[in-house]
C-alpha positions as CSV (number, residue, x, y, z in Angstrom):
1,M,0.0,0.1,0.1
2,P,1.7,3.6,-1.0
3,S,2.2,5.5,2.0
4,L,0.0,8.9,2.5
5,E,3.0,11.2,1.2
6,V,2.9,9.6,-2.3
7,L,-0.8,9.0,-2.1
8,T,-0.9,12.9,-2.0
9,A,2.1,13.7,-4.4
10,F,0.5,11.1,-6.8
11,A,-3.2,12.9,-6.4
12,V,-1.4,16.7,-7.1
13,V,0.0,15.2,-10.0
14,C,-2.7,13.7,-11.4
15,F,-5.3,16.8,-11.3
16,L,-2.6,19.2,-12.6
17,L,-2.4,16.6,-15.7
18,S,-6.3,16.3,-15.6
19,I,-6.4,20.2,-16.2
20,T,-3.8,20.3,-18.5
21,P,-5.8,21.2,-22.5
22,G,-5.5,18.0,-24.3
23,P,-7.4,15.9,-27.1
24,S,-9.5,14.5,-24.3
25,I,-10.9,17.2,-22.6
26,L,-11.5,18.8,-26.6
27,Y,-13.8,15.7,-27.1
28,I,-15.3,16.6,-23.6
29,M,-16.2,20.4,-24.7
30,A,-16.9,19.6,-28.3
31,R,-20.0,17.3,-26.5
32,S,-20.9,19.5,-24.1
33,I,-20.9,23.0,-26.0
34,S,-22.6,20.9,-28.7
35,Q,-25.4,18.9,-27.0
36,G,-25.7,20.2,-23.4
37,P,-24.2,19.7,-20.3
38,S,-25.3,15.9,-19.7
39,A,-23.9,15.0,-23.1
40,G,-20.5,16.3,-21.7
41,V,-20.8,14.2,-18.5
42,S,-21.9,11.1,-20.2
43,A,-18.7,11.6,-22.6
44,A,-16.0,11.9,-19.6
45,S,-18.0,9.4,-17.9
46,G,-17.8,6.7,-20.9
47,M,-14.0,7.7,-21.0
48,A,-13.4,7.2,-17.7
49,V,-14.7,3.4,-18.0
50,G,-12.6,3.6,-20.9
51,S,-9.4,4.6,-19.0
52,F,-9.8,2.1,-15.8
53,V,-10.3,-0.8,-18.2
54,Y,-6.5,0.4,-19.2
55,V,-5.7,0.7,-15.6
56,I,-7.0,-3.5,-15.4
57,A,-4.7,-4.0,-18.3
58,T,-1.6,-2.0,-17.0
59,V,-1.9,-4.3,-13.6
60,L,-2.6,-7.5,-15.5
61,G,0.6,-6.5,-17.6
62,L,-1.4,-6.5,-21.1
63,A,-0.7,-2.9,-21.7
64,A,2.8,-4.0,-22.4
65,I,1.7,-5.2,-26.1
66,F,1.3,-2.0,-27.2
67,K,4.9,-1.2,-25.9
68,Y,6.7,-4.3,-28.1
69,S,4.0,-4.7,-30.5
70,P,4.2,-1.4,-32.8
71,I,1.9,-3.1,-35.3
72,A,-0.9,-3.6,-32.8
73,Y,-0.4,0.0,-31.4
74,T,-0.6,1.6,-35.3
75,G,-3.5,-0.5,-35.5
76,L,-5.9,0.4,-32.9
77,K,-4.7,4.2,-33.1
78,I,-5.9,4.5,-36.8
79,V,-9.3,2.3,-35.9
80,G,-10.0,5.2,-33.3
81,A,-9.0,7.9,-35.8
82,V,-11.5,6.5,-38.1
83,Y,-14.2,6.2,-35.4
84,L,-13.5,9.5,-35.0
85,V,-14.2,10.8,-38.3
86,Y,-17.1,8.5,-38.0
87,L,-18.5,10.5,-35.4
88,G,-18.0,13.9,-36.9
89,W,-19.7,13.2,-39.8
90,Q,-22.7,12.8,-37.3
91,Y,-23.0,16.5,-36.7
92,F,-22.7,17.2,-40.3
93,K,-25.4,15.1,-41.4
94,P,-28.4,17.3,-42.3
95,M,-31.1,14.5,-41.6
96,A,-29.4,14.4,-38.3
97,Q,-31.4,15.8,-35.2
98,P,-29.9,19.1,-34.0
99,A,-26.8,18.1,-31.5
100,G,-27.2,21.6,-29.6
101,N,-30.5,19.9,-28.3
102,P,-29.3,19.8,-24.6
103,S,-32.4,18.3,-23.2
104,L,-31.3,15.0,-24.5
105,S,-32.6,11.3,-23.2
106,K,-31.4,8.8,-20.9
107,A,-30.8,6.7,-24.2
108,N,-28.8,9.1,-25.9
109,N,-26.8,9.9,-23.3
110,F,-25.8,6.2,-22.6
111,A,-24.9,6.0,-26.5
112,I,-22.5,9.2,-26.1
113,M,-21.3,7.1,-22.9
114,K,-20.7,4.0,-24.9
115,Q,-19.2,6.1,-28.2
116,S,-16.5,7.8,-25.8
117,F,-16.0,4.8,-24.3
118,V,-14.8,3.4,-27.6
119,V,-13.2,6.9,-28.4
120,E,-10.7,5.8,-24.8
121,L,-10.6,2.3,-25.9
122,T,-9.1,3.0,-29.0
123,N,-6.6,5.5,-27.5
124,P,-3.6,3.3,-26.9
125,K,-1.8,6.3,-25.7
126,T,-3.5,5.8,-22.5
127,A,-1.6,2.2,-22.0
128,L,1.5,3.2,-22.5
129,F,0.9,6.1,-20.0
130,F,0.0,4.2,-16.8
131,L,2.6,1.4,-18.1
132,A,5.1,4.7,-17.9
133,F,3.5,6.8,-15.3
134,L,2.1,4.6,-12.3
135,P,5.1,2.6,-11.6
136,Q,6.5,5.7,-11.0
137,F,5.0,5.6,-7.2
138,I,5.2,2.0,-6.4
139,T,6.8,2.1,-3.0
140,N,8.2,-1.1,-2.7
141,E,8.7,-3.1,-6.1
142,N,8.9,-6.3,-4.1
143,A,5.4,-6.3,-2.3
144,Q,1.8,-6.0,-3.7
145,V,2.9,-4.6,-7.0
146,S,-0.1,-5.4,-8.8
147,T,-2.6,-3.8,-5.6
148,Q,-0.6,-0.5,-5.8
149,L,-0.9,-0.5,-9.4
150,L,-4.9,-0.6,-9.1
151,I,-5.1,1.6,-6.2
152,L,-2.8,4.4,-8.3
153,G,-5.1,3.5,-11.3
154,V,-8.4,4.1,-9.9
155,I,-7.4,7.6,-7.8
156,Y,-6.2,8.7,-11.2
157,T,-9.6,7.8,-13.1
158,L,-11.5,9.3,-10.4
159,I,-9.7,12.6,-10.4
160,T,-9.4,13.0,-14.3
161,L,-13.2,12.0,-13.7
162,C,-14.2,14.8,-11.3
163,C,-11.9,17.4,-13.5
164,D,-13.4,16.2,-17.1
165,I,-17.3,16.2,-15.4
166,S,-16.1,19.8,-14.2
167,I,-14.9,21.4,-17.7
168,A,-18.3,19.2,-18.9
169,L,-20.7,21.0,-16.7
170,L,-18.8,24.8,-17.4
171,S,-18.6,24.5,-21.2
172,G,-22.8,23.1,-21.3
173,K,-23.3,26.3,-19.6
174,V,-21.6,28.2,-23.1
175,G,-23.4,26.0,-25.8
176,N,-26.8,26.5,-23.4
177,R,-26.9,30.2,-23.9
178,L,-25.5,29.8,-27.7
179,H,-28.1,27.1,-28.4
180,K,-30.7,29.5,-27.7
181,N,-30.2,31.2,-31.3
182,N,-30.4,28.7,-33.9
183,N,-27.8,29.5,-36.3
184,Q,-25.5,29.6,-33.6
185,S,-26.9,25.9,-32.8
186,Q,-26.3,25.3,-36.3
187,W,-22.5,26.5,-35.3
188,Q,-22.4,24.0,-32.5
189,N,-22.9,21.3,-34.6
190,K,-20.1,21.8,-36.7
191,L,-17.8,23.0,-34.6
192,A,-18.1,19.9,-32.4
193,G,-17.7,17.8,-35.8
194,S,-14.5,19.7,-36.5
195,V,-13.1,19.1,-33.2
196,M,-13.8,15.3,-33.8
197,F,-12.0,15.2,-37.9
198,V,-9.3,17.7,-36.2
199,L,-8.6,15.1,-33.9
200,A,-8.7,12.1,-36.2
201,G,-6.5,14.2,-38.0
202,M,-3.6,14.2,-35.4
203,I,-4.2,10.4,-34.7
204,G,-3.6,9.9,-37.9
205,Y,-0.6,12.2,-38.5
206,E,1.2,10.4,-35.7
207,S,0.3,7.0,-37.2
208,I,1.7,7.4,-40.0
209,K,5.1,10.1,-39.1
């Protein structure tokens, strides 16, 4: 079991990392601004579940596959990029329900959660991050390593989830104000779709360079 000092230091680092702008935050902001705060919270929750899956993979040693198998790593990144393009295209389809509607049903929120889970799961960088980051806070490599990794992974996931939910709620308020104007609502949809395309392009570029 990590000491209190180690856990405190780890929590501080996790918080700083969680509020640092990155692809995950942009994704959650796009969802919140376009579809309302509940959609952003659903997106954050889905990504947290995906992140926890990688925590388990790290504990079991499966995350090492991405470190030593470039084909698996690149392949999963490409799948993730294609999926983001698909999600982005949904915002540009004329027949689609306006994504700026903040009153989403539970079914729609669950769908967003599932989509976000897939987005996070197709980001092998998360696995490599845990593989490199979590062991730095293991206090005794000869005792309960798996337990310590699991505890640290859960703490990281919960802190990130809380920060992401806060970002989703703040972004959702901005989106709700913009939604009052129909023209701005259409702009919100296109902005969200464009963010998905940009993220997909970033992933695709990293995969082929």
